[in-house]
VOGU-3710 file (C-alpha; in Angstrom, 3 decimals, decimal comma):
1> mellprspge> -7,831/29,978/85,019  -4,184/29,529/85,491  -3,065/25,720/85,751  0,362/25,763/84,458  2,854/25,980/87,175  5,024/29,009/87,952  8,296/26,954/87,398  9,113/23,442/85,919  10,069/22,030/89,287  6,392/22,295/90,870
11> fgsarywdrf> 5,535/19,490/88,402  7,078/17,591/91,277  4,862/18,949/93,839  1,873/17,542/95,400  0,514/20,998/96,546  0,667/22,257/92,793  -1,156/19,110/91,629  -4,054/19,244/94,344  -4,548/23,034/93,576  -4,446/21,785/89,482
21> frqrgqrpfe> -7,421/18,981/90,204  -9,478/21,179/92,458  -9,550/23,774/89,701  -9,980/21,561/86,945  -12,677/19,543/88,612  -13,818/16,366/87,044  -13,035/16,619/83,374  -10,406/14,035/82,395  -6,926/15,885/81,549  -4,978/13,878/78,792
31> wygafpelcp> -1,497/15,560/77,994  -1,187/13,768/75,111  -1,780/10,520/73,653  -5,537/9,365/73,591  -6,668/5,383/74,219  -7,462/4,822/70,526  -4,005/5,924/69,473  -2,185/4,069/72,245  -4,333/0,907/72,052  -2,060/-1,033/69,409
41> vlhkyvrpcd> 0,910/-0,577/71,474  -0,638/-1,481/74,654  -2,135/-4,546/73,453  1,536/-6,093/72,282  2,984/-5,301/76,103  -0,058/-5,906/78,401  -1,903/-9,207/78,980  -5,228/-9,575/80,865  -3,303/-11,796/83,662  -1,129/-8,876/84,169
51> kvlvvgcgns> -0,602/-6,927/87,008  -0,173/-3,266/85,873  1,083/-0,007/87,879  0,093/3,455/86,581  2,283/5,835/87,965  1,356/9,353/88,052  -2,399/8,698/87,022  -3,886/11,990/87,343  -7,593/11,965/86,441  -6,422/10,216/82,885
61> elseqmydvg> -9,207/7,999/81,405  -6,348/5,696/80,434  -6,747/3,501/83,066  -10,549/3,128/82,873  -10,577/2,679/79,143  -8,092/-0,271/79,552  -10,456/-1,828/82,067  -13,489/-1,347/80,017  -12,363/-2,890/76,935  -11,225/-5,993/78,883
71> mcegivnidi> -7,230/-5,062/78,455  -6,982/-5,752/81,975  -8,258/-5,650/85,026  -5,567/-5,746/87,927  -4,869/-2,454/87,550  -3,394/-0,069/90,612  -3,048/3,325/90,034  -0,712/6,005/92,197  -0,578/9,581/92,483  1,192/12,269/94,817
81> sdavirqmre> -2,223/14,458/94,540  -4,487/13,384/97,384  -6,952/15,503/95,438  -7,178/13,489/92,335  -6,958/10,554/94,317  -10,441/10,903/95,868  -11,871/11,752/92,442  -10,875/8,689/90,804  -12,341/6,460/93,344  -15,524/7,968/93,249
91> rsgskrpkms> -15,505/7,708/89,447  -14,564/4,320/89,101  -15,069/2,795/92,742  -18,181/0,972/91,817  -17,875/0,911/88,194  -14,480/-1,030/88,168  -14,355/-2,987/91,506  -10,800/-4,860/90,653  -8,985/-1,219/90,127  -7,539/0,725/92,884
101> ylvmdvfqmd> -6,498/4,297/93,542  -3,509/5,107/96,104  -1,980/8,108/97,123  1,728/7,189/96,725  5,032/9,099/95,738  6,918/7,110/92,604  9,856/8,121/94,589  9,262/5,924/97,440  6,697/3,289/96,579  5,102/0,919/99,360
111> fpdaefqvvl> 4,701/-2,157/97,239  6,882/-5,304/97,602  9,873/-5,994/95,223  9,011/-7,862/92,007  5,280/-7,169/92,586  3,859/-6,019/88,958  4,512/-7,157/85,543  3,567/-3,892/84,053  4,298/-0,360/85,296  2,716/2,456/82,952
121> dkgtldailt> 4,052/5,911/82,908  2,152/8,165/80,593  3,660/11,438/81,090  4,978/11,273/84,413  8,703/10,964/83,102  8,180/14,214/80,898  7,099/16,146/83,800  9,654/15,198/86,309  12,665/15,405/83,956  12,081/19,419/82,997
131> deeeatlakv> 15,588/19,771/82,899  19,427/18,114/83,565  20,000/19,711/86,710  22,068/17,337/89,106  19,369/17,324/91,317  16,652/16,711/88,788  18,633/13,609/87,351  18,980/12,368/91,503  15,341/12,342/91,358  14,721/10,358/88,152
141> dkmfaeisrv> 17,183/7,820/89,201  15,720/7,083/92,207  12,265/6,933/90,283  13,800/4,452/87,565  15,325/2,302/90,630  11,668/2,182/92,306  10,211/1,064/88,929  12,873/-1,711/88,798  12,250/-2,783/92,294  8,859/-3,170/91,562
151> lqvggrylcv> 9,147/-4,915/88,227  9,498/-8,806/87,881  12,061/-10,157/85,519  10,315/-10,025/82,086  7,841/-7,152/83,239  7,802/-4,125/80,984  7,986/-0,431/81,879  5,661/1,325/79,199  6,688/4,939/79,028  4,546/7,277/76,935
161> slaqahvlkk> 6,556/10,497/76,302  7,115/13,586/73,591  10,518/12,149/73,490  12,476/14,945/74,114  16,411/14,240/73,234  17,155/14,806/77,238  14,618/12,807/78,562  14,689/9,736/75,961  18,748/9,563/76,266  18,363/9,159/80,193
171> aveyfsqegw> 15,740/6,692/79,936  17,779/4,727/77,527  21,266/4,715/79,276  19,865/3,857/82,477  18,070/0,852/81,827  20,437/-0,526/78,649  22,993/-0,122/81,266  21,089/-2,209/83,566  20,803/-4,953/80,737  17,435/-4,351/79,711
181> vvrvhqvass> 15,807/-4,356/76,399  14,908/-0,764/75,156  12,422/-0,460/72,029  10,869/2,998/71,077  7,494/2,714/69,341  5,818/5,864/67,710  2,275/6,056/67,833  0,371/6,310/64,819  -1,794/9,435/64,778  -5,703/9,214/64,713
191> gdkqqfvlpi> -6,143/11,754/62,297  -7,752/14,091/64,575  -6,550/17,436/65,467  -4,423/17,019/67,941  -3,029/19,304/71,159  0,515/18,556/70,323  2,391/18,610/66,921  5,182/16,540/67,852  4,287/12,886/67,715  3,751/10,621/70,756
201> fvyvmtkfrk> 6,253/7,858/71,685  6,252/4,648/74,170  9,520/3,527/75,493  9,139/-0,307/76,326  11,975/-1,152/78,629  11,947/-5,064/79,184  13,890/-6,236/82,355  16,060/-8,870/82,319  18,825/-10,065/85,240  21,923/-8,024/84,440
211> ipgsaprile> 24,622/-10,249/82,954  28,161/-9,705/84,326  30,399/-8,157/81,975  30,014/-6,120/78,708  26,977/-7,922/77,220  25,727/-6,022/74,218  22,866/-3,721/74,254  19,788/-3,941/72,569  18,110/-0,808/71,547  15,700/-1,065/68,442
221> icpdeqqkpm> 13,005/1,621/67,297  9,282/0,636/65,994  8,369/3,511/63,441  5,418/1,461/62,060  3,487/-1,175/63,813  2,905/-3,061/60,639  6,889/-3,540/60,221  9,331/-5,040/62,415  11,884/-2,943/64,855  14,765/-1,611/63,367
231> rvesteqlva> 18,032/-2,255/65,852  20,369/0,527/66,198  23,996/0,431/67,535  23,959/3,277/70,085  21,924/5,532/72,376  22,699/8,740/70,076  21,550/6,694/66,758  18,353/5,980/68,752  17,892/9,645/69,582  18,805/10,658/66,232
241> avrdrqhyal> 15,959/8,296/64,628  13,463/9,761/66,773  14,342/13,298/66,106  13,858/12,650/62,463  10,781/11,770/63,229  9,649/14,594/64,973  11,277/16,656/62,174  9,379/15,447/59,753  6,008/15,899/61,949  6,691/19,468/62,388
251> lrsqlsgtpc> 7,344/19,411/58,562  3,823/17,716/58,025  2,400/20,315/60,230  4,065/23,155/58,436  2,802/21,592/55,245  -0,737/21,109/56,195  -1,107/24,923/56,799  -1,053/27,572/54,552  1,297/27,063/51,335  4,887/27,483/51,945
261> geqvaldlcd> 6,985/30,324/50,634  10,237/27,944/50,756  10,847/24,818/49,159  10,809/22,176/51,804  13,547/19,467/51,218  13,520/15,891/52,932  15,201/12,736/52,513  13,301/9,224/52,713  15,817/6,414/53,816  15,991/2,900/53,021
271> resgrprytl> 15,134/0,711/56,039  17,694/-1,741/56,005  20,714/0,246/55,275  19,655/3,610/56,619  21,158/5,337/53,523  18,897/8,203/51,418  16,392/6,564/48,767  14,584/9,741/47,830  15,022/13,167/48,058  11,776/14,870/47,697
281> hvvdspsekp> 11,324/19,064/47,209  7,898/20,327/48,029  7,478/23,319/45,681  4,174/25,338/45,995  3,147/27,517/43,175  1,724/31,087/43,404  -2,031/30,746/45,093  -3,750/30,465/41,710  -7,258/28,583/41,815  -6,142/25,238/40,489
291> srdnhfaifi> -8,474/23,545/38,195  -10,849/20,709/39,792  -7,855/18,202/39,205  -4,509/20,258/39,347  -4,103/20,066/42,977  -1,248/17,962/43,375  1,096/16,242/41,432  4,428/13,731/42,053  7,085/14,634/39,936  9,966/11,469/39,468
301> ipqgretewl> 13,304/12,836/38,012  14,596/10,267/35,907  17,858/9,067/37,061  21,068/11,062/36,124  18,970/14,308/35,451  18,796/15,687/38,993  22,066/17,589/38,416  20,004/19,471/35,675  18,898/22,951/36,534  15,050/22,704/36,081
311> fgmeegrkql> 15,375/19,622/38,519  18,580/20,488/40,590  17,935/24,239/41,149  15,356/26,160/43,180  14,484/28,531/40,411  14,068/25,526/38,225  11,825/23,618/40,338  9,708/26,718/40,684  9,449/26,965/36,653  8,757/23,078/36,785
321> assagfrrlv> 5,786/23,482/38,780  4,499/26,435/37,300  4,567/24,856/33,738  3,063/21,880/35,483  -0,026/23,786/36,755  -0,194/22,099/40,061  -0,793/23,967/43,389  1,887/21,705/44,716  4,221/19,860/43,212  6,748/17,042/45,023
331> tvalhreqhy> 9,708/16,213/42,961  11,266/12,927/43,585  15,286/12,319/42,826  16,274/8,845/42,999  19,590/7,711/44,719  22,429/6,188/43,011  23,342/3,751/45,808  19,825/2,304/45,342  17,648/-0,227/42,922  14,274/0,776/41,479
341> egmagiqael> 11,569/-1,477/39,892  10,515/0,663/37,341  8,083/3,771/37,568  4,955/1,162/38,769  7,449/0,067/41,917  8,305/3,751/42,604  4,898/4,549/42,609  3,707/1,608/44,648  6,260/2,441/47,186  5,668/6,274/47,355
351> sakvmelapp> 1,759/6,588/47,513  1,301/6,529/51,077  4,035/8,801/52,071  3,405/11,482/49,381  0,091/11,867/50,742  1,343/12,740/54,002  2,773/15,984/51,982  -0,558/16,662/50,364  -1,735/20,673/50,426  -4,641/21,536/52,726
361> glpaqqqvpf> -8,090/21,109/50,971  -7,139/18,194/48,632  -10,648/16,877/47,940  -11,065/13,397/49,292  -10,225/10,764/46,932  -8,336/12,684/44,677  -6,449/10,775/42,305  -2,623/12,036/42,467  -1,001/11,792/39,230  2,789/10,534/38,976
371> lsvggdigvr> 4,583/12,519/36,144  7,975/12,503/34,696  9,888/12,852/31,547  9,485/10,238/28,624  7,627/7,967/31,036  10,221/6,163/32,408  12,945/6,089/35,262  15,816/7,178/32,916  19,013/5,290/33,018  22,198/5,473/35,511
381> avrhrgsspl> 24,999/2,831/35,599  28,029/3,171/38,055  31,240/2,729/35,988  33,792/2,907/38,785  33,597/4,007/42,372  37,149/5,113/44,122  38,089/7,042/47,443  40,877/9,858/47,818  42,128/11,040/50,598  41,863/14,492/48,776
391> sgdyvvedvr> 38,692/14,145/46,993  36,731/11,645/49,221  34,580/9,075/47,679  33,456/9,435/43,872  31,695/7,438/41,294  32,380/7,688/37,757  28,652/6,803/35,741  27,045/6,574/32,673  23,311/8,453/32,216  20,788/8,938/29,690
401> gdgschfrrl> 20,148/12,555/29,321  17,549/14,318/27,125  16,756/12,062/24,437  18,864/9,454/23,143  22,088/11,221/24,288  24,211/9,516/26,943  26,887/10,959/29,237  29,420/9,873/31,384  30,128/11,950/34,621  32,499/12,541/37,713
411> iflrsrnvvq> 30,548/13,019/40,581  32,442/13,654/44,402  29,415/12,048/46,678  30,432/14,883/49,126  28,324/17,084/46,555  26,286/14,158/44,998  24,317/16,896/42,706  27,335/18,697/41,523  28,537/17,249/38,350  32,478/17,645/38,481
421> seapllpslp> 33,127/16,624/34,877  31,093/15,557/32,090  31,482/13,874/28,589  29,148/12,716/25,882  29,393/9,321/24,491  29,818/8,273/21,297  26,977/6,131/19,775  27,005/2,303/20,827  28,103/-0,566/18,816  26,612/-0,794/15,207
431> lqgqkkrrkd> 24,485/-3,485/15,016  26,774/-6,108/13,509  28,882/-5,513/16,404  25,801/-5,920/18,868  24,837/-9,330/16,941  28,745/-10,473/17,350  28,412/-9,589/20,986  24,958/-11,394/21,257  26,593/-14,645/19,685  29,659/-14,715/21,919
441> kkkpspaepp> 27,015/-14,606/24,828  29,379/-12,455/26,704  27,770/-9,517/28,817  29,938/-6,375/28,918  31,517/-5,698/31,982  30,517/-2,998/34,170  34,236/-2,492/34,937  34,751/-1,123/31,384  33,493/1,930/29,554  30,673/0,838/26,779
451> aavdksylcc> 31,759/3,389/24,418  34,380/5,838/23,994  34,024/9,438/25,140  33,580/12,233/22,509  36,257/14,748/22,867  34,922/17,033/20,193  32,419/18,422/22,234  32,476/20,330/25,482  29,465/19,681/28,033  30,489/22,031/30,753
461> ehhkamvagl> 29,159/25,656/29,743  31,745/27,343/31,972  34,132/25,527/29,753  32,705/26,670/26,390  33,182/30,395/28,007  36,786/29,479/28,970  37,360/28,704/25,517  35,753/31,742/24,176  37,740/33,476/26,445  41,027/33,115/24,554
471> cllggpdplp> 39,417/35,806/21,697  40,786/38,171/24,336  44,218/37,265/23,566  46,232/40,054/21,932  47,745/40,053/18,624  46,297/38,217/15,495  43,043/36,375/15,705  43,482/33,336/18,128  42,877/30,883/15,402  43,811/26,921/15,805
481> gtplavlvvg> 47,205/27,435/14,159  48,419/29,739/16,362  51,121/28,927/18,858  49,745/29,314/22,696  51,162/28,343/25,801  48,109/27,488/28,440  48,324/26,557/32,370  45,230/24,739/33,575  44,775/24,330/37,211  42,204/21,606/37,964
491> lgggslplfi> 42,107/18,605/35,910  38,956/16,517/36,573  38,000/14,375/33,324  40,414/16,328/31,953  37,847/17,549/28,907  38,997/21,352/28,863  42,826/20,676/28,228  42,272/17,721/26,118  39,746/19,962/23,976  42,479/22,653/23,902
501> hdyfsqahva> 44,870/20,359/23,021  43,065/18,672/20,180  41,506/22,054/18,513  44,490/24,161/18,858  47,270/22,291/17,122  50,241/24,671/18,223  48,961/24,602/21,758  51,138/23,316/24,548  49,155/22,700/27,758  50,389/22,265/31,075
511> vveidpsmle> 47,907/20,927/33,821  48,092/21,176/37,214  46,386/17,961/39,475  46,618/17,779/43,304  45,039/14,919/43,430  46,530/11,538/41,606  43,257/9,701/41,765  41,643/12,259/39,296  44,403/11,677/36,748  43,906/7,743/36,881
521> vatgwfgfsp> 39,962/8,748/36,189  40,958/11,136/33,735  42,874/8,665/31,659  40,984/5,623/32,556  37,587/6,767/32,042  37,424/10,159/30,021  39,978/9,489/26,994  42,762/11,465/28,622  45,843/10,910/27,544  48,966/12,963/27,938
531> gdrlqvhvsd> 51,817/13,953/25,309  54,498/16,411/24,258  51,863/19,027/23,830  49,810/18,087/26,890  51,849/17,252/30,235  50,307/17,030/33,776  52,183/17,839/36,745  50,576/16,230/40,198  51,349/19,079/42,631  49,337/21,509/44,759
541> gldyvaklaa> 48,172/24,430/42,168  49,493/27,025/45,186  53,232/25,538/45,064  53,636/25,277/41,616  52,731/28,383/40,453  54,750/30,136/43,553  57,839/28,087/41,901  56,970/29,442/38,421  56,770/32,859/39,462  60,239/32,673/41,162
551> eapaqydaim> 62,026/30,805/38,230  60,127/31,569/34,933  58,006/34,778/34,628  56,054/35,777/31,769  55,547/32,332/29,757  51,621/31,884/29,765  49,505/33,265/27,338  46,606/31,923/29,085  46,164/30,631/32,605  42,977/28,668/33,684
561> fdvdskdltv> 41,544/28,197/37,002  39,265/25,446/37,351  40,002/23,947/40,787  37,128/23,003/43,470  37,495/23,646/47,253  37,794/20,599/49,728  36,472/22,794/52,417  32,325/22,861/52,188  32,142/24,958/55,072  32,896/28,233/53,098
571> gmscpppafv> 30,310/29,778/50,887  32,736/29,371/47,792  32,960/26,193/46,205  35,244/26,958/43,344  38,137/28,145/43,753  39,458/27,518/47,296  39,821/30,776/49,088  44,034/30,771/48,706  43,573/30,856/45,210  41,923/34,223/45,358
581> ekpflqkvkt> 44,296/35,851/47,901  46,343/39,120/46,652  49,776/37,715/47,005  48,913/34,504/45,142  47,171/36,646/42,527  50,398/38,498/41,857  52,236/35,414/41,303  49,730/34,363/38,752  50,272/38,056/37,025  53,931/37,075/37,364
591> ilkpegvfll> 53,700/34,417/35,030  51,170/35,582/32,730  52,481/37,298/29,844  51,264/40,927/29,369  48,697/40,603/26,773  47,438/37,534/28,305  44,396/36,389/29,891  43,658/34,924/33,173  40,795/32,894/33,239  38,604/31,866/36,661
601> nlvcrdaqlk> 35,657/29,622/37,237  33,978/31,409/40,157  31,135/29,499/42,612  30,326/31,535/45,440  27,149/31,738/47,088  28,107/34,063/49,987  27,286/37,762/48,309  29,801/39,408/50,828  32,403/36,895/50,157  32,215/37,454/46,155
611> esvlgtlrev> 32,290/41,097/46,574  35,606/40,759/48,608  37,190/38,099/45,801  36,045/40,926/42,997  37,763/43,303/44,520  40,993/41,530/45,205  41,076/40,698/41,575  40,666/44,483/40,472  43,803/45,397/42,621  45,858/42,627/40,601
621> fpllyarria> 44,238/43,111/37,367  43,149/46,362/35,846  40,884/44,772/33,288  38,379/42,314/34,606  35,291/40,540/32,437  32,385/38,697/34,097  30,268/36,121/32,216  27,614/34,525/33,967  26,874/30,957/33,152  22,819/30,970/32,886
631> gevneilfcq> 20,811/28,550/35,012  24,094/28,237/37,307  26,301/29,808/40,221  29,077/29,541/38,011  30,633/32,854/36,873  33,620/32,947/34,522  35,903/36,056/35,148  38,398/37,050/32,549  41,069/38,801/34,248  43,835/41,078/32,181
641> pspeahrdta> 46,823/42,732/33,270  46,717/45,625/30,948  43,793/48,093/30,716  45,147/48,534/27,006  44,064/45,163/26,007  40,185/46,215/26,437  37,982/45,543/23,599  34,122/46,301/23,140  31,387/43,424/22,695  31,175/43,728/19,231
651> elgaraqale> 34,917/43,501/18,521  34,864/40,271/20,914  32,022/38,837/18,846  33,793/39,352/15,633  36,919/37,221/16,730  34,797/34,736/18,443  33,000/34,195/15,169  36,648/33,939/13,523  37,798/31,359/15,919  34,650/29,219/15,340
661> galrqpgcpw> 34,645/29,612/11,822  38,115/28,441/11,721  37,167/25,451/13,876  34,627/24,400/11,845  37,270/23,956/8,474  37,599/20,482/7,059  39,641/18,163/9,126  38,587/20,299/12,169  35,508/19,021/13,575  33,394/20,935/15,431
671> dssyvladml> 29,754/20,424/16,960  26,950/22,790/15,254  25,500/24,148/18,730  28,685/25,865/19,396  28,531/29,804/19,445  31,162/31,157/21,030  30,077/34,462/20,192  26,862/34,117/22,012  29,391/33,293/25,369  31,083/36,688/25,025
681> qaiqil> 27,670/38,716/24,129  26,781/38,810/27,722  30,336/39,642/29,417  30,274/42,393/31,560  33,542/45,014/32,461  33,442/44,694/35,956
//
């Protein structure tokens, strides 16, 4: 039987609704929002003594149920369909004598002014406001004006709606401009299978006398009946808050079905500030039959470790879920702007919310374990916050890594899970020093570093690969005592140029950094200190290289680019696109010695763009090697201007071993975990 209209405009036609209810018969029709779900909200705003007008009542049971439970008896129901009004009079006439049904158009009602304390609308506005055409909006304005007219001051217009953005925006803007208080409630689901996946909302518009002038608008959202309403500043914020809840409902619906092939991510925000507090990733493992208890688990990522491959990358989370052996694993990352009361506090805070993400078929009363590494939530201490016109907001923080190791990191907050620079921290003060500090009763200031940076260790794998790339230089083995001229574009925390300066005693290193704030961070927090052999030029790398190419060609043995892009819309985060355009690369080649090497840190997720970059590099540099960094997007490109400089993998490995052996000599400390030869084993000629 065809009950839907041929066009949305028919929703406003009395003829359509007469035909609809004649065909449907006596069966009640509820668009959405059953009485048990709506009851908690209705009880807040409908009093037994109120006179209530229900507009567009149809043959819904809502009025009857409100009457029967004693919520209210003075209910007047109107509808444009004569057929449905006759049905409802027959159904309720003798049972509910104080309730009436009238054929009436909501656009032109016959009631006197200020007749009602409550106007209740369940789906009528949604049915009328089907588009944003001028004629439709004019009809809605007329409907709102009539509702306003028949409501007393202090009365409430309760509108049950699916809250499509244009519907919510229209209602909020109209009534808030009239000086009404607007509050939006999300209706709690009953748990039964619903006709609509989207959540139901109730707009509560409370009528106040309009105050002349620009009185502040009061807009609120109440996502949970157990919590206080949350104030928002604008219509746009209110619409966005509702949209977030709709997206979450769709996500829950998706997760309640078959296991997801792709990982789903969502942020849970702090109620007071609105800032993200937790970032969740839902990871489903291949459909192996789980053991009796291995259906679902929550994994709390220790603070500061969310950037690690195992936790921060999709493939890493897949491996984690597979190792854990659960059908569905939800990883939880903690945000640096938030405070947490330990693992027990997080578990108490998240338990109810994460159960909404449980896999289908989870047994009733199933205990869901909370997992972590080491049994705690990790350590993160923000040492410095800053903001730069070029780099945006950034933080310097100390974190505890795997085991007892501590690291200092530079993070650009526009990419909160990307470590821009990292350096290990030397062990804390010896016990005697700790006792003295306690005796003096002076707490360490968070503005001061608690320990020195260990300059002997390169944390970043791509920096290790760049150092290993020095083995490509011509002439004798590049031992630490060999004179070298090195240009590094991109300072960050300064660990790469500082390492080359410290371990290659005859190297002269020039660093180009466009952002003066980064020089302050490197010197103040990462132990970087310029000198005779280590100079920093605050300049745009493009301009600096172009000037050198014009004035002093062929002067560098090695040129290293480790510079991030500020443009997040490009599929390449390192380097900026202008650094790999052919005219600029030809300038780079000009200032490079014929036997030198150009090393480029490439971070590109756009396969087509990456192929274009590699093609341009081949046009300028006849010899091109690549070294992928395991578990990362980074790829180090080794470019040489002469094809005669080619060396096979065995020769490169031997040169790397020679360099490493020299670095291990007395007086030249070297961490035993370094194996430069390994960095060159997987090198490929492109």
